[in-house]
C-alpha positions in Angstrom: -4.6 -5.7 4.0 -1.5 -4.4 2.3 1.6 -6.1 0.9 2.8 -3.3 -1.4 5.8 -2.5 1.0 8.1 -4.8 3.0 5.3 -4.7 5.7 2.7 -7.5 5.6 -0.2 -6.0 7.4 -3.8 -6.9 8.2 -6.4 -5.2 10.3 -10.1 -5.7 11.2 -12.2 -2.6 11.4 -15.8 -2.4 12.7 -16.7 0.8 10.9 -15.8 2.9 13.9 -12.4 1.6 15.1 -9.7 -0.9 14.5 -10.5 -4.0 16.6 -7.4 -6.1 15.8 -4.2 -5.6 13.7 -1.1 -7.3 12.7 2.1 -6.1 10.9 5.3 -7.9 10.1 8.2 -6.4 8.1 9.7 -9.0 5.8 10.1 -8.1 2.1 10.7 -11.7 1.0 7.8 -13.6 2.8 4.6 -11.8 1.8 3.0 -15.1 0.6 4.0 -17.0 3.7 2.9 -14.3 6.2 -0.4 -12.9 4.9 -2.9 -15.7 5.5 -1.6 -16.5 9.0 -1.9 -12.8 9.7 -5.5 -12.8 8.7 -6.2 -15.8 10.9 -4.4 -14.1 13.8 -6.3 -10.9 13.5 -9.7 -12.7 13.3 -8.8 -14.8 16.4 -7.6 -11.7 18.3 -11.0 -10.1 17.6 -13.0 -13.2 18.4 -14.5 -13.2 14.9 -14.7 -15.5 12.0 -14.2 -14.8 8.3 -17.9 -14.9 7.5 -18.4 -11.8 9.6 -16.4 -9.7 7.1 -18.7 -7.4 5.0 -16.0 -5.6 2.9 -12.4 -6.2 2.0 -9.9 -3.3 1.5 -6.6 -3.8 -0.1 -3.6 -1.5 -0.8 -3.1 -1.3 -4.6 0.5 0.1 -4.4 2.5 1.4 -5.9 4.9 -1.4 -5.0 7.1 -4.2 -6.3 5.2 -6.6 -8.5 5.5 -9.8 -6.5 4.6 -8.5 -3.1 1.8 -6.3 -4.4 0.1 -9.2 -6.2 0.0 -11.4 -3.1 -2.3 -8.9 -1.3 -4.4 -8.3 -4.4 -5.0 -11.9 -5.3 -5.8 -12.8 -1.6 -8.2 -9.9 -1.4 -9.9 -10.9 -4.6 -10.2 -14.5 -3.4 -11.8 -13.5 -0.1 -14.2 -11.2 -2.0 -15.2 -14.0 -4.3 -15.5 -16.7 -1.5 -17.5 -14.4 0.8 -19.5 -12.5 -2.0 -18.5 -9.2 -0.5 -17.1 -6.0 -2.2 -13.3 -5.6 -2.6 -12.1 -2.0 -2.5 -8.7 -0.6 -3.4 -6.8 2.2 -1.8 -3.4 3.8 -2.7 -0.8 2.5 -0.3 0.8 6.0 -0.1 -2.6 7.4 1.0 -2.7 5.0 3.9 0.7 6.1 5.0 -0.3 9.8 4.7 -3.4 9.1 6.8 -1.3 7.3 9.4 1.1 10.2 9.6 -1.7 12.5 10.6 0.0 15.8 9.6 -2.0 18.9 9.1 0.1 20.9 6.7 1.7 20.0 3.4 4.0 17.0 3.3 5.1 14.1 1.1 5.2 10.3 1.4 8.0 8.2 -0.1 8.4 4.4 0.0 11.4 2.4 -1.3 11.0 1.5 -5.0 14.4 -0.2 -5.1 16.8 0.6 -8.0 17.7 3.7 -6.0 14.3 5.2 -6.6 11.2 6.0 -4.5 7.5 5.9 -5.0 6.2 9.2 -3.8 3.2 11.6 -3.6 2.5 15.0 -2.2 -0.3 15.8 0.2 -2.0 19.0 1.4 -3.0 17.2 4.6 -3.4 13.6 5.9 -6.4 13.0 3.7 -5.8 15.0 0.5 -3.3 14.0 -2.2 -2.3 16.8 -4.6 0.4 15.2 -6.7 1.5 11.6 -7.7 1.9 8.8 -7.1 5.1 8.8 -9.2 8.4 7.0 -9.2 11.7 8.9 -9.4 15.3 9.1 -8.1 15.4 11.0 -4.8 17.8 13.6 -6.1 15.5 14.4 -9.0 12.6 15.4 -6.7 14.6 16.8 -3.8 14.1 20.4 -4.9 10.4 19.9 -5.6 9.9 18.6 -2.0 12.4 21.0 -0.4 11.2 22.2 3.0 8.5 19.5 3.3 8.4 16.7 5.9 8.6 13.4 4.0 7.0 10.3 5.6 8.0 6.7 5.0 11.0 4.3 4.5 12.0 6.0 1.3 12.7 9.2 3.2 14.7 7.4 5.8 16.8 5.7 3.1 17.8 9.0 1.4 18.4 11.6 4.1 20.5 13.8 1.8 17.4 14.3 -0.5 14.8 14.2 2.3 16.4 15.8 5.5 13.0 16.0 7.3 12.1 12.3 7.4 9.1 11.4 9.5 7.5 8.1 10.6 5.8 5.8 10.2 8.3 4.1 7.9 5.8 1.4 6.9 2.1 1.2 6.5 -0.1 -0.4 9.1 -3.4 -1.8 7.8 -5.3 -0.1 10.6 -4.7 3.3 8.9 -5.7 1.9 5.5 -8.9 0.5 7.1 -9.6 3.8 8.9 -9.3 5.9 5.8 -11.4 3.4 3.8 -14.1 3.5 6.5 -14.2 7.3 6.4 -14.5 7.5 2.7 -17.1 4.8 2.4 -19.2 6.4 5.2 -19.0 9.6 3.2 -20.4 7.8 0.1 -17.1 8.0 -1.8 -16.1 5.3 -4.3 -12.8 3.7 -3.7 -10.4 2.4 -6.3 -10.9 -0.9 -8.1 -8.6 -3.6 -6.6 -6.1 -3.5 -9.5 -2.4 -3.1 -9.1 -1.0 0.5 -9.4 2.2 -0.1 -11.4 4.4 2.8 -12.2 7.1 0.9 -14.2 7.2 -1.3 -17.2 7.7 -5.0 -16.3 11.3 -6.3 -16.1 10.5 -9.5 -18.1 10.2 -8.8 -21.8 10.1 -10.9 -24.9 13.5 -10.8 -26.6 13.7 -8.7 -29.7 14.8 -11.6 -31.9 12.3 -14.0 -30.4 11.1 -16.5 -33.0 7.8 -18.4 -32.6 8.3 -22.1 -33.2 5.2 -23.9 -34.5 4.9 -27.7 -34.7 5.0 -29.3 -38.1 
């Protein structure tokens, strides 16, 4: 599952292929859409939750609220089912979905006129990032490269060779995870990949009030 972008996406993978998948793009309803999507995917596959042996979740980078929905849900499933919970970089899932053979980049919308981005040698090999920057600040570094994702589509002046998919589908995340686990690789811990400091901060002149 992944909620690090506007797409709320869930897939069930049997170790060889995706057997069911759901994706809805709605940046404001991650919490409402995720659990029904899990139920729908299991129903489409004719499976129940107790058949799940591993949980894979996108760890971002992404906005705080949406990202936490997927991470907390994944952790809850892992605890309830007593199964491992693995993390994967959301940008890696998009790169895998793109399936490009040569060098390219991935960029998702980071809001505030910035993008989350990473550079790849091929669909499975990240060589730089993830980072967060203004598109104009990295346009020269990525010049001549195809750029996959909604971030590229939003800023065509900086990324003239924008490619799809715009949003991650969980089937790609699951497929990449299955490949890496089968190869004996360790995935990331299911912890959020934040690239910014939090917006909410304690005021500088904050005074602690203690009861008398």
